C-alpha positions as CSV (number, residue, x, y, z in Angstrom):
1,M,22.8,-10.2,0.0
2,R,23.4,-7.2,-2.1
3,P,20.9,-4.6,-2.0
4,T,20.4,-4.9,-5.6
5,T,19.8,-8.9,-5.0
6,N,17.4,-7.7,-2.4
7,L,15.6,-5.9,-4.7
8,L,15.5,-8.2,-7.7
9,L,14.3,-10.9,-5.5
10,T,11.6,-8.8,-4.0
11,L,10.3,-7.8,-7.4
12,I,10.4,-11.6,-8.7
13,T,9.1,-13.0,-5.7
14,I,6.3,-10.5,-5.8
15,S,5.5,-11.6,-9.3
16,I,5.8,-14.9,-8.8
17,F,4.2,-15.1,-5.4
18,P,1.7,-13.3,-5.1
19,F,-0.4,-15.3,-2.5
20,F,2.8,-15.1,-0.6
21,T,3.1,-11.3,-1.0
22,N,-0.1,-10.1,-0.6
23,G,-0.1,-8.1,2.9
24,T,3.4,-9.1,3.7
25,L,4.6,-5.4,3.9
26,Q,1.9,-4.2,5.5
27,P,-0.6,-6.1,8.5
28,Q,-3.3,-7.8,7.4
29,H,-6.2,-7.3,10.0
30,Q,-8.7,-10.3,8.8
31,H,-11.3,-10.5,11.2
32,A,-12.1,-13.8,12.4
33,H,-15.4,-15.8,12.1
34,G,-17.2,-14.9,15.5
35,G,-15.3,-11.8,16.0
36,G,-12.3,-13.1,17.9
37,C,-9.0,-15.4,17.5
38,N,-8.8,-19.4,19.2
39,P,-8.1,-18.6,22.7
40,D,-5.3,-21.2,22.1
41,E,-3.8,-19.5,19.4
42,R,-3.4,-16.2,21.1
43,A,-1.8,-17.8,24.7
44,A,0.8,-19.1,21.9
45,L,1.4,-15.7,20.0
46,L,2.1,-14.3,23.8
47,S,4.6,-16.7,24.7
48,F,6.3,-16.0,21.9
49,K,6.5,-12.6,22.5
50,E,7.6,-13.6,25.9
51,G,10.5,-14.8,24.3
52,I,11.7,-11.9,22.8
53,T,13.8,-10.1,25.2
54,S,14.1,-6.7,22.9
55,N,11.6,-4.4,20.6
56,N,13.0,-1.4,20.5
57,T,10.9,-0.5,17.8
58,N,7.7,-1.5,19.6
59,L,6.8,-4.0,16.9
60,L,4.8,-5.8,19.1
61,A,3.0,-3.6,21.1
62,S,0.0,-4.0,19.5
63,W,0.2,-7.4,20.9
64,K,-3.2,-6.9,23.9
65,G,-6.2,-7.2,23.9
66,Q,-8.7,-10.2,23.1
67,D,-8.3,-10.6,19.3
68,C,-5.0,-11.4,18.7
69,C,-6.3,-11.4,14.8
70,R,-6.0,-7.4,14.7
71,W,-2.3,-7.4,16.4
72,R,0.2,-6.2,14.0
73,G,2.3,-8.8,11.8
74,V,-0.6,-11.6,12.4
75,S,-3.8,-13.0,9.8
76,C,-6.4,-15.2,10.8
77,C,-8.8,-16.8,8.2
78,N,-11.6,-15.5,8.2
79,Q,-13.8,-18.5,8.4
80,T,-12.4,-20.1,11.0
81,G,-10.6,-17.5,13.1
82,H,-7.2,-19.9,13.5
83,V,-3.8,-17.9,12.6
84,I,-2.3,-18.3,9.4
85,K,0.3,-16.0,9.1
86,L,2.7,-14.6,11.2
87,H,5.3,-11.7,9.3
88,L,7.3,-10.4,11.8
89,R,10.5,-9.0,9.4
90,N,12.5,-6.6,10.7
91,P,11.5,-3.3,8.6
92,N,14.7,-1.7,9.1
93,V,18.0,-3.7,8.3
94,T,21.3,-2.0,9.4
95,L,23.7,-2.2,5.7
96,D,27.5,-2.1,6.6
97,A,29.7,0.1,4.4
98,Y,29.9,-2.6,1.4
99,G,25.7,-3.1,1.6
100,Y,25.6,-6.4,4.0
101,D,22.6,-7.0,6.3
102,H,23.4,-7.1,10.0
103,A,20.6,-8.4,11.6
104,C,21.9,-8.3,14.6
105,A,23.4,-4.9,14.4
106,S,20.0,-3.6,14.4
107,A,18.5,-1.2,16.2
108,S,14.8,-2.1,15.1
109,A,15.4,-6.0,15.5
110,L,13.9,-8.3,17.8
111,F,16.2,-9.9,20.2
112,G,15.9,-13.5,21.5
113,E,14.1,-16.8,20.4
114,I,12.1,-18.6,18.2
115,S,9.5,-20.0,21.2
116,P,8.1,-23.7,21.1
117,S,4.6,-22.3,21.8
118,L,5.0,-22.0,18.0
119,L,4.0,-25.3,17.7
120,S,0.5,-24.6,18.9
121,L,-0.6,-22.5,15.3
122,K,-1.2,-25.5,13.8
123,H,-2.8,-23.3,10.8
124,L,-0.1,-21.7,10.4
125,K,0.7,-21.0,6.8
126,H,3.3,-18.4,6.5
127,L,6.6,-17.2,8.6
128,D,8.1,-14.5,8.2
129,L,11.3,-13.7,10.8
130,S,13.9,-12.7,8.5
131,M,17.0,-9.8,9.2
132,N,15.8,-10.3,13.2
133,C,18.5,-11.8,15.9
134,L,16.5,-14.4,17.1
135,L,19.1,-16.6,17.8
136,G,18.2,-18.4,21.1
137,P,20.4,-20.4,23.4
138,N,22.3,-22.2,21.0
139,S,22.4,-20.0,17.3
140,Q,21.0,-22.8,15.5
141,I,18.1,-23.0,13.6
142,P,15.4,-24.4,15.7
143,H,14.1,-28.3,15.6
144,L,10.8,-27.3,16.4
145,L,10.3,-25.7,12.8
146,G,10.4,-29.4,11.3
147,S,7.2,-29.8,13.0
148,M,5.0,-27.3,11.8
149,G,3.5,-29.3,8.5
150,N,1.1,-27.2,7.5
151,L,3.8,-24.1,6.7
152,R,3.9,-23.5,2.8
153,Y,6.2,-20.4,3.7
154,L,9.1,-20.1,6.2
155,N,11.4,-17.0,5.7
156,L,14.5,-17.1,8.0
157,S,17.0,-15.1,6.1
158,G,18.9,-12.7,7.6
159,I,19.4,-13.8,10.9
160,P,22.9,-15.3,11.9
161,F,22.4,-18.9,12.5
162,T,25.3,-20.7,12.8
163,G,25.7,-25.1,12.6
164,R,24.3,-27.5,10.0
165,V,20.9,-26.7,8.6
166,P,18.5,-29.1,10.3
167,S,17.6,-31.9,7.4
168,H,14.1,-32.5,9.3
169,L,13.1,-28.9,7.4
170,G,12.2,-32.0,4.9
171,N,9.2,-33.0,6.9
172,L,7.1,-29.7,5.7
173,S,5.8,-31.3,2.6
174,K,3.7,-28.8,1.4
175,M,6.6,-25.6,1.5
176,Q,6.4,-23.6,-1.3
177,Y,8.7,-21.1,-0.3
178,L,11.9,-21.5,1.9
179,D,14.7,-18.8,2.4
180,L,17.9,-19.5,5.1
181,G,19.9,-17.0,3.1
182,Q,22.4,-15.6,5.2
183,A,22.4,-11.7,4.5
184,G,25.7,-11.3,2.0
185,D,28.4,-12.9,3.3
186,Y,29.9,-16.1,3.8
187,S,28.3,-17.5,7.3
188,D,28.8,-20.2,10.0
189,M,25.9,-22.0,8.9
190,Y,26.4,-25.1,6.9
191,S,24.7,-28.5,5.2
192,M,26.8,-31.5,4.0
193,D,23.3,-33.1,2.7
194,I,20.7,-30.8,0.7
195,T,18.5,-34.5,-0.8
196,W,15.8,-33.6,2.1
197,L,15.1,-30.8,-0.3
198,T,13.4,-33.1,-2.4
199,K,11.0,-34.1,0.1
200,L,9.6,-30.2,-0.3
201,P,7.6,-31.4,-3.8
202,F,5.8,-27.8,-4.1
203,L,8.8,-25.7,-3.8
204,K,8.9,-23.0,-5.8
205,F,11.9,-21.0,-4.2
206,L,14.6,-21.7,-2.5
207,G,17.2,-19.2,-0.9
208,M,20.3,-20.7,0.6
209,S,22.5,-18.0,0.0
210,G,25.5,-18.1,2.3
211,V,25.5,-21.4,3.8
212,N,28.1,-23.7,3.4
213,L,27.6,-26.4,1.1
214,S,31.3,-26.9,-0.4
215,G,30.8,-31.1,0.8
216,I,28.1,-31.2,-1.8
217,A,29.2,-32.3,-5.5
218,D,25.9,-33.4,-7.0
219,W,23.4,-30.3,-6.1
220,P,22.5,-29.7,-9.5
221,H,21.1,-33.2,-9.8
222,T,19.7,-33.2,-6.4
223,L,17.4,-29.7,-7.4
224,N,16.5,-31.4,-10.6
225,M,14.7,-33.5,-9.0
226,I,12.5,-30.6,-7.9
227,P,10.6,-29.5,-11.1
228,P,8.4,-26.3,-9.3
229,L,11.4,-24.5,-8.6
230,R,11.3,-21.2,-10.1
231,V,13.8,-19.1,-7.9
232,I,17.3,-20.8,-6.5
233,D,20.0,-18.5,-4.9
234,L,22.7,-20.5,-3.9
235,S,25.3,-17.5,-4.0
236,Y,28.2,-17.7,-1.4
237,C,27.8,-21.2,-1.3
238,L,31.2,-22.2,-1.4
239,L,30.2,-24.2,-4.6
240,D,33.1,-25.8,-6.8
241,S,31.2,-26.5,-9.9
242,A,28.4,-26.1,-12.0
243,N,29.2,-28.4,-15.0
244,Q,27.7,-31.6,-14.3
245,S,25.8,-33.0,-16.8
246,L,22.3,-33.4,-16.3
247,L,20.8,-36.0,-18.6
248,H,16.9,-34.8,-18.4
249,L,16.7,-31.1,-17.4
250,N,13.2,-30.8,-15.4
251,L,13.5,-27.6,-13.8
252,T,11.3,-26.2,-17.3
253,K,10.3,-23.2,-15.1
254,L,13.2,-22.0,-13.6
255,E,13.4,-18.1,-13.7
256,K,15.8,-16.9,-11.5
257,L,19.3,-18.2,-10.7
258,D,22.5,-17.0,-8.7
259,L,25.8,-18.7,-8.1
260,S,27.2,-15.8,-8.2
261,W,30.6,-15.4,-5.6
262,N,31.6,-19.3,-5.5
263,F,34.8,-21.1,-6.9
264,F,33.7,-22.2,-10.3
265,K,36.8,-22.8,-11.9
266,H,35.5,-24.4,-15.1
267,S,34.7,-23.6,-18.7
268,L,31.9,-21.1,-18.8
269,G,30.1,-23.2,-21.5
270,S,30.1,-26.1,-19.3
271,G,27.6,-25.3,-17.1
272,W,24.3,-27.1,-16.5
273,F,22.3,-24.1,-16.5
274,W,22.9,-22.8,-20.5
275,K,20.4,-25.7,-21.1
276,V,17.6,-23.8,-19.0
277,T,16.0,-21.9,-21.6
278,S,12.9,-20.6,-19.1
279,L,15.6,-18.7,-17.2
280,K,15.0,-14.6,-17.0
281,Y,18.0,-13.8,-14.4
282,L,20.8,-15.5,-14.7
283,H,23.9,-14.6,-11.8
284,L,27.5,-16.1,-12.3
285,E,29.5,-13.0,-11.6
286,W,32.5,-13.3,-8.8
287,N,33.3,-16.8,-10.0
288,L,36.7,-18.2,-11.9
289,L,35.0,-19.0,-15.0
290,F,36.4,-18.9,-18.3
291,G,36.3,-19.3,-22.4
292,K,33.6,-18.5,-24.1
293,F,29.8,-18.6,-24.0
294,P,28.2,-21.7,-25.2
295,D,26.1,-21.7,-28.5
296,T,23.2,-22.8,-26.3
297,L,23.0,-18.9,-25.1
298,G,21.3,-17.8,-28.4
299,N,18.3,-20.1,-27.2
300,M,17.9,-18.2,-23.3
301,T,15.2,-15.6,-25.4
302,Y,13.7,-14.8,-22.1
303,L,16.8,-13.9,-20.4
304,R,16.3,-10.8,-18.9
305,V,19.5,-10.3,-16.7
306,L,22.9,-11.9,-17.4
307,D,25.7,-11.0,-15.1
308,I,28.6,-12.9,-15.7
309,S,31.4,-10.0,-14.2
310,Y,34.1,-10.2,-12.1
311,N,35.4,-13.3,-13.5
312,G,38.8,-12.7,-14.7
313,N,37.6,-14.0,-18.3
314,P,39.4,-12.7,-21.4
315,D,38.0,-15.0,-23.7
316,M,34.6,-14.2,-23.4
317,M,33.7,-12.7,-26.3
318,M,30.4,-11.6,-27.4
319,T,28.8,-14.6,-29.7
320,G,26.3,-13.6,-32.4
321,N,23.6,-15.7,-30.5
322,I,23.8,-12.8,-28.1
323,K,21.7,-11.1,-30.5
324,K,18.4,-13.7,-30.1
325,L,18.7,-12.1,-26.5
326,C,15.7,-9.0,-27.3
327,S,14.5,-9.0,-23.7
328,L,17.7,-8.2,-22.0
329,E,17.8,-5.5,-19.7
330,I,20.5,-5.7,-17.6
331,L,24.1,-6.7,-19.2
332,D,26.8,-6.7,-17.0
333,L,30.4,-8.1,-18.0
334,S,32.7,-6.2,-16.1
335,G,36.0,-7.6,-14.3
336,N,36.8,-10.1,-17.4
337,R,39.7,-7.8,-19.0
338,I,37.9,-8.4,-22.4
339,N,39.7,-7.4,-25.3
340,G,38.2,-5.8,-28.4
341,D,36.8,-2.8,-30.0
342,I,33.8,-1.1,-28.3
343,E,32.0,-0.1,-31.3
344,S,32.0,-3.1,-33.1
345,L,30.5,-4.3,-29.5
346,F,27.6,-1.8,-29.7
347,V,27.0,-2.2,-33.3
348,E,27.4,-5.7,-34.6
349,S,26.9,-7.6,-31.0
350,L,23.9,-5.7,-29.7
351,P,20.6,-5.7,-31.9
352,Q,18.6,-3.2,-32.3
353,C,16.3,-4.8,-30.3
354,T,18.6,-5.1,-27.1
355,R,19.8,-1.7,-27.5
356,K,16.3,-0.8,-26.8
357,N,15.6,-2.6,-24.1
358,L,18.5,-2.0,-22.6
359,Q,18.5,-0.6,-18.8
360,K,22.0,-1.6,-17.3
361,L,25.2,-2.0,-18.9
362,D,28.6,-2.6,-17.4
363,L,31.5,-3.5,-19.5
364,S,33.8,-1.8,-17.1
365,Y,37.5,-3.2,-15.7
366,N,38.2,-4.5,-19.7
367,N,40.4,-4.1,-22.3
368,F,37.9,-2.4,-24.4
369,T,39.9,0.1,-26.8
370,G,38.6,2.6,-29.8
371,T,35.9,5.3,-29.1
372,L,32.1,5.7,-28.3
373,P,29.9,5.1,-31.2
374,N,26.7,7.6,-31.8
375,I,24.6,4.8,-31.7
376,V,24.8,4.5,-27.9
377,S,21.9,7.3,-28.1
378,D,20.1,4.4,-29.6
379,F,20.1,2.7,-25.9
380,S,16.8,5.0,-25.0
381,K,16.1,3.1,-21.8
382,L,19.6,2.5,-20.6
383,S,19.7,4.1,-17.1
384,I,23.3,2.4,-16.2
385,L,26.1,2.9,-18.3
386,S,29.5,2.1,-17.0
387,L,32.8,1.6,-19.3
388,S,35.0,2.3,-16.8
389,N,38.7,1.1,-16.6
390,N,39.2,0.5,-20.3
391,N,41.0,1.5,-23.0
392,L,38.8,3.9,-24.7
393,V,39.9,6.9,-26.4
394,G,38.3,10.3,-28.6
395,P,35.9,12.8,-27.4
396,I,33.2,11.7,-25.2
397,P,30.0,11.7,-27.7
398,A,27.4,15.1,-27.1
399,Q,25.0,11.9,-28.0
400,L,24.7,11.1,-24.5
401,G,22.6,13.5,-23.5
402,N,20.1,12.1,-25.4
403,L,20.1,9.3,-22.9
404,T,17.1,10.8,-21.0
405,C,16.9,8.1,-18.7
406,L,20.0,8.0,-17.6
407,T,21.2,7.7,-13.8
408,S,24.6,6.9,-14.2
409,L,27.3,7.4,-16.4
410,D,30.2,6.4,-15.3
411,L,33.5,6.7,-17.8
412,F,36.2,6.4,-15.0
413,W,39.9,5.8,-15.8
414,N,40.3,5.6,-19.8
415,H,41.8,7.9,-22.1
416,L,39.2,10.3,-23.1
417,N,39.8,13.7,-24.4
418,G,38.5,17.0,-25.5
419,S,35.8,19.0,-23.9
420,I,33.2,17.7,-21.0
421,P,30.0,17.9,-23.5
422,P,27.5,20.6,-22.2
423,E,24.3,18.7,-23.8
424,L,25.4,16.0,-20.3
425,G,23.4,18.8,-18.7
426,A,19.9,17.5,-20.3
427,L,20.4,14.5,-18.1
428,T,17.9,15.7,-15.9
429,T,17.6,12.4,-14.0
430,L,21.6,11.7,-14.0
431,T,22.3,11.0,-9.9
432,S,26.2,10.0,-10.6
433,L,28.1,11.1,-12.8
434,D,32.4,9.9,-12.9
435,L,34.3,11.1,-15.7
436,S,38.1,11.1,-13.5
437,M,40.9,9.7,-14.5
438,N,41.0,10.6,-18.5
439,D,42.7,13.0,-20.5
440,L,39.5,15.8,-20.6
441,T,40.4,19.7,-20.9
442,G,38.3,22.8,-20.8
443,S,36.5,24.2,-18.1
444,I,33.4,22.5,-16.3
445,P,30.5,23.1,-18.0
446,A,27.8,25.6,-16.2
447,E,25.0,23.3,-17.5
448,L,25.7,20.8,-15.1
449,G,23.8,22.2,-12.6
450,N,20.8,21.6,-14.2
451,L,20.9,18.3,-12.8
452,R,19.3,18.9,-9.8
453,Y,19.0,15.1,-8.8
454,L,22.9,14.6,-9.2
455,S,24.7,13.2,-6.2
456,E,28.2,12.0,-6.8
457,L,30.3,14.0,-9.7
458,C,33.8,12.9,-10.0
459,L,35.6,14.8,-12.4
460,S,39.2,14.4,-10.8
461,D,42.5,13.5,-12.3
462,N,41.7,15.2,-15.7
463,N,43.2,18.8,-17.1
464,I,40.0,20.8,-16.7
465,T,40.9,24.7,-16.4
466,A,38.9,27.9,-15.5
467,P,37.2,28.1,-12.2
468,I,34.2,26.5,-10.9
469,P,31.4,27.9,-12.4
470,P,28.4,29.2,-10.0
471,E,25.6,27.2,-11.7
472,L,27.3,24.0,-10.4
473,M,26.0,24.9,-6.9
474,N,22.5,24.7,-8.1
475,S,23.0,20.8,-8.2
476,T,22.0,20.8,-4.3
477,S,21.8,17.1,-4.2
478,L,25.4,16.6,-4.6
479,T,26.7,14.4,-1.7
480,H,30.5,13.6,-3.3
481,L,32.3,16.5,-4.7
482,D,35.8,15.6,-6.3
483,L,37.2,18.3,-8.7
484,S,40.9,17.5,-7.4
485,S,44.0,16.6,-9.4
486,N,42.8,19.4,-12.2
487,H,44.0,23.0,-13.0
488,L,41.3,24.7,-11.9
489,N,41.9,27.9,-10.4
490,G,39.8,31.0,-9.0
491,S,38.4,30.7,-5.7
492,V,36.3,28.4,-4.1
493,P,33.0,29.2,-4.2
494,T,31.5,30.4,-0.7
495,E,27.8,29.0,-2.4
496,I,29.5,25.5,-2.1
497,G,28.9,25.9,1.8
498,S,25.3,25.8,1.1
499,L,25.5,22.3,0.0
500,N,23.8,20.9,3.1
501,N,24.1,16.9,1.7
502,L,27.5,17.3,0.7
503,I,29.4,14.3,2.7
504,Y,32.5,14.2,0.8
505,L,34.3,17.4,-0.9
506,Y,38.2,17.0,-2.9
507,L,39.3,19.9,-4.4
508,S,43.2,18.7,-3.6
509,N,45.7,19.8,-6.7
510,N,44.5,22.6,-8.4
511,R,45.2,26.1,-8.2
512,F,42.8,27.4,-6.4
513,T,43.8,30.5,-5.0
514,G,41.6,33.3,-1.8
515,V,41.1,32.5,1.4
516,I,38.9,29.8,3.1
517,T,36.7,31.2,6.2
518,E,34.4,29.6,8.5
519,E,31.3,30.8,5.4
520,N,32.8,28.3,3.3
521,F,31.4,25.7,5.8
522,A,28.7,27.2,6.9
523,N,26.0,25.0,5.9
524,L,28.0,22.0,5.5
525,T,25.9,19.8,8.1
526,S,26.5,16.3,6.5
527,L,30.5,16.6,5.5
528,K,32.5,13.5,6.4
529,D,35.5,14.0,4.2
530,I,37.6,17.1,3.1
531,D,40.5,17.9,1.0
532,L,41.7,20.9,0.1
533,S,45.6,20.3,0.0
534,F,48.0,21.3,-2.4
535,N,46.5,24.6,-3.5
536,N,47.3,28.4,-2.9
537,L,44.7,28.7,0.1
538,K,44.3,30.4,3.0
539,I,42.7,28.9,5.6
540,V,41.5,31.4,8.3
541,L,39.3,29.5,11.2
542,N,38.3,32.1,14.2
543,S,38.3,30.6,17.6
544,D,34.7,31.5,18.4
545,W,33.8,29.2,14.9
546,R,31.3,26.0,15.7
547,A,32.2,23.7,13.2
548,P,28.6,21.9,11.9
549,F,30.4,19.0,10.8
550,T,32.0,16.0,12.5
551,L,35.0,14.7,10.2
552,E,36.7,11.3,9.4
553,F,39.2,13.0,7.4
554,A,40.2,16.5,7.2
555,S,43.4,17.8,4.7
556,F,44.4,21.1,4.3
557,A,48.3,20.1,3.6
558,S,50.2,22.6,1.7
559,C,47.8,25.1,2.3
560,Q,48.6,28.3,4.4
561,M,47.5,28.6,8.4
562,G,50.4,29.4,10.2
563,P,52.2,31.5,11.7
564,L,50.4,30.0,14.5
565,F,48.2,27.3,15.0
566,P,44.7,28.2,13.9
567,P,42.6,29.0,17.2
568,G,39.4,27.2,15.2
569,L,41.2,24.1,15.1
570,Q,40.0,23.6,18.6
571,R,36.1,23.5,17.2
572,L,37.3,21.1,14.2
573,K,36.2,17.1,15.1
574,T,38.4,14.5,12.8
575,N,39.6,11.5,13.0
576,A,42.1,12.0,10.7
577,L,43.8,15.6,10.1
578,D,46.5,16.4,7.3
579,I,48.1,20.2,8.4
580,S,51.6,19.0,6.5
581,N,53.7,21.9,5.3
582,T,51.2,24.8,6.0
583,T,53.9,27.1,7.7
584,L,53.0,26.7,11.2
585,K,55.7,27.6,13.4
586,G,56.7,27.6,17.7
587,E,55.2,25.4,19.9
588,I,52.3,23.2,19.9
589,P,49.7,24.1,22.3
590,D,48.4,22.3,24.4
591,W,44.7,22.2,23.4
592,F,46.1,20.9,20.0
593,W,46.8,17.3,21.8
594,S,43.6,17.0,23.7
595,T,41.5,18.2,20.6
596,F,42.9,15.5,18.6
597,S,43.5,12.6,21.2
598,N,41.3,10.8,19.9
599,A,43.0,11.1,16.3
600,T,43.5,7.5,14.6
601,Y,45.9,9.7,11.8
602,L,48.0,13.0,12.1
603,D,50.8,15.0,10.5
604,I,52.2,18.0,10.8
605,S,55.2,17.4,9.3
606,N,57.0,19.7,7.3
607,N,56.5,22.6,9.5
608,Q,59.0,25.0,11.4
609,I,57.5,23.5,14.3
610,S,59.6,23.6,17.7
611,G,59.5,21.9,21.5
612,S,59.1,18.7,23.0
613,L,56.4,16.1,22.9
614,P,54.0,16.3,25.6
615,A,54.5,13.7,28.8
616,H,50.7,12.9,28.0
617,M,51.1,11.4,24.7
618,H,50.5,7.5,26.1
619,S,46.7,8.6,26.3
620,M,46.4,9.1,22.7
621,A,45.1,6.8,20.1
622,F,47.4,7.5,16.6
623,E,47.6,4.8,14.3
624,K,49.6,6.9,12.2
625,L,51.4,10.1,13.3
626,H,54.0,12.1,11.1
627,L,56.1,15.0,12.8
628,G,58.7,14.8,10.5
629,S,61.2,17.7,9.0
630,N,60.2,20.1,12.2
631,R,62.4,21.4,15.0
632,L,61.5,19.0,18.1
633,T,63.6,18.4,20.6
634,G,63.9,16.2,23.5
635,P,62.5,12.6,24.2
636,I,59.9,10.2,23.4
637,P,57.6,10.4,26.3
638,S,58.8,6.8,28.0
639,N,54.8,5.7,28.6
640,F,54.3,6.9,25.0
641,S,52.5,3.5,23.7
642,L,54.0,3.6,19.8
643,P,51.3,3.7,16.9
644,P,52.0,1.3,14.4
645,C,53.8,4.0,12.2
646,L,55.2,6.9,14.0
647,L,57.6,9.4,11.3
648,L,59.7,11.6,13.4
649,S,62.4,14.5,12.1
650,I,65.5,14.1,12.0
651,G,67.7,15.8,14.1
652,A,66.9,16.3,17.9
653,L,64.8,13.1,18.3
654,R,67.5,10.9,15.9
655,A,68.6,8.3,18.7
656,A,65.2,7.4,19.4
657,T,64.3,6.9,15.8
658,A,66.0,3.5,16.0
659,A,64.0,2.4,18.6
660,V,60.4,3.3,17.4
661,L,61.1,1.6,14.1
662,Q,62.2,-1.7,15.9
663,H,59.0,-1.7,17.7
664,S,56.6,-0.8,14.7
665,P,55.0,-3.6,13.6
666,A,55.8,-4.9,9.9
667,N,52.1,-5.0,8.7
668,L,50.4,-1.8,8.6
669,H,46.8,-1.5,9.8
670,A,44.1,-1.9,7.0
671,R,42.3,1.0,8.3
672,V,45.8,3.4,7.8
673,W,47.0,1.8,4.6
674,R,43.5,3.2,3.0
675,L,43.5,6.5,5.0
676,A,47.4,7.0,3.9
677,S,46.3,6.6,0.5
678,R,43.7,9.1,0.3
679,V,46.2,11.9,1.7
680,R,46.8,13.1,-1.6
681,S,50.4,13.5,-1.6
682,S,52.4,15.3,-4.7
683,G,53.9,12.2,-5.8
684,K,56.0,11.3,-2.5
685,L,54.5,8.7,-0.5
686,T,55.1,9.4,2.9
687,V,53.4,6.5,4.3
688,A,53.7,2.5,2.9
689,P,52.6,-0.8,3.5
690,N,55.1,-3.3,3.7
691,P,55.4,-5.3,0.4
692,S,55.2,-8.4,2.2
693,S,51.8,-8.2,3.9
694,A,48.0,-8.5,1.8
695,A,46.5,-5.0,1.0
696,P,43.4,-4.8,2.6
697,G,40.6,-6.9,0.5
698,L,37.9,-8.5,0.3
699,S,38.3,-11.6,3.0
700,S,35.2,-12.1,5.3
701,G,33.4,-14.5,7.3
702,N,35.3,-18.1,7.0
703,A,36.2,-17.8,3.3
704,T,38.1,-15.5,1.0
705,P,36.9,-14.7,-2.6
706,P,39.0,-15.4,-5.7
707,S,40.9,-12.2,-6.8
708,W,42.9,-11.5,-9.9
709,P,44.7,-9.0,-12.2
710,L,42.2,-6.8,-13.4
711,S,43.1,-4.6,-16.9
712,R,45.0,-2.0,-14.5
713,A,46.0,-1.5,-11.2
714,A,42.6,-1.8,-9.3
715,S,43.6,-2.7,-6.1
716,D,44.8,1.6,-6.6
717,G,41.5,2.6,-5.5
718,S,43.8,6.6,-3.8
719,R,42.8,8.2,-6.6
720,R,39.5,6.5,-7.5
721,C,36.1,8.8,-7.2
722,S,35.3,6.8,-3.6
723,P,35.2,7.6,0.0
724,L,35.8,4.0,0.9
725,G,39.5,4.1,-0.6
726,P,41.2,1.1,-1.9
727,A,38.9,-1.6,-0.6
728,A,35.9,0.5,-2.6
729,T,37.0,-0.6,-5.9
730,H,36.7,-4.5,-5.5
731,A,33.5,-3.9,-3.3
732,R,31.0,-6.4,-4.3
733,P,28.4,-5.0,-7.3
């Protein structure tokens, strides 16, 4: 489940279901009448504890003593002493690079099984075991849960169950909150029939995100038979349509509907959900809906969140009825190739009542044209503004500096010109600023140093000149600094070494001069990626240097490092290294091969390196090894396991080259493709994936989400202000 969706669900749940959320974040220690809990229920809890095989965070450490009502996660009725609530949600969920939850990868999760002893808790109303790894012997939802007839609240979300959802959950006739969601992705859990849900007449919250419902065509009719429903989350369910006709709408209390990441391929206006005028949150992102908004959109006056991003729908024009949506706080139409003039959109389609309440506006990856109007300053509550990957021209309005609530400003990949307004330095709450891939000129305003909370600054691929202003180093929260591919000159400030939060530093393809020493890296303890390539820099790393970081990627290509291999490289730990065209001469020292024996990417081409390859190369882990344009001689070691891509010198090693290419696989590993794209070369590709092979994309689990061409080459993430490479462009919102 996406982090933003998690947050929204939490906020909605708190507002809609105060009974359920009261005390769930902190354990309630309600004392039983008479000073202790029921002995049989205490025994049942201890039996449940015995089924837990791993409890790294000691979540159950307090489960001792006679009064189980004082145990963490356990709540009892004050009058009877019976256990009525068991809340053991994993408090620290592990997120992967895309923000997906993986309970079984979390060190803080409970591992084991859901014990049948819970059946002895006959008064239990609330059971939350979410985000743990309680799979048991068969990894399926235990049938015993269908016999806990007093339950009102059941949350098993994030537990990676497999198999069929048991229909006997329909026996829980008092259920009000049911969450079986599989966090963030398509899962191996499925259901061929959800009519059992109609046996839950009091159900208000239904979460089945990630459960395969592809075989169910009449799902809207089933849900329409449960009038109390207020939240429905059927994202990632492989549903193929939402255009069923409901003769009579019973879902008059529905406030949140999430149908994102399905396979709807029909007219946008034919969806049954447009009749639900009570909706406050509507998520339809990442489908294949086409056509215009229906006129009934104007009736949804309670709507606060409207997300129809990434449907590839150029006909999704803003209708006049959107002017009635004065409660709108989040509008996301990104990834739809919509044509139109940006000024007309701001002035005509978004009325004053909407502009003053809107907190997030995302129109990125469309085909909007024109200049940014000064009226943009009317969005006084705007926190996130993303207009990237359009065809906008003209200067960046200085009035943007009036949006004092702004935390993220993304104008990446347009045709904006002029200088960066110094007024942006007034956006003191800003955490992310991306103006990369435009036609901006002038210098970096010193006022940007006022942005103390700024974590991402991306100004790459412009025509910015002058040195880096020293004031910029006052932005001590920076984690990502990308100033690459400009005309910046002067020296790299030594103060950059004081940015101890910095993770990604990209300064390549500029006109920097001077010497880079250990002082430039002094306190960069968080650094993962560094790219200083294609500058007039001399890299001096002494043998006694101790690198304060462990890198994923380092490129010093076309800088001066030679003639000898810098001894300080012995202290550099990185998975990928590019020191091509760095004036290196002579033989490769033995310490070099041992230092980088675990690297997956190594480029030492275009130097004057001589000698032969070491016999022990068979133990190295290269996926891409580029040795071309050197003076290497001798054979390729016979026991060398060839990497997926090996580029060698033409000359003494020519005889071996054909054999190398014959053994190279047709498809490059996705990781290599990403790494290769991050190396900023001078417009010349040194390696590329096979044209017939698919680029690393979005496929996950048992399904591949829909894809389509965006307004520009969105799959080329190599110049995007992101550490993730091409995949980051398509990362889920």
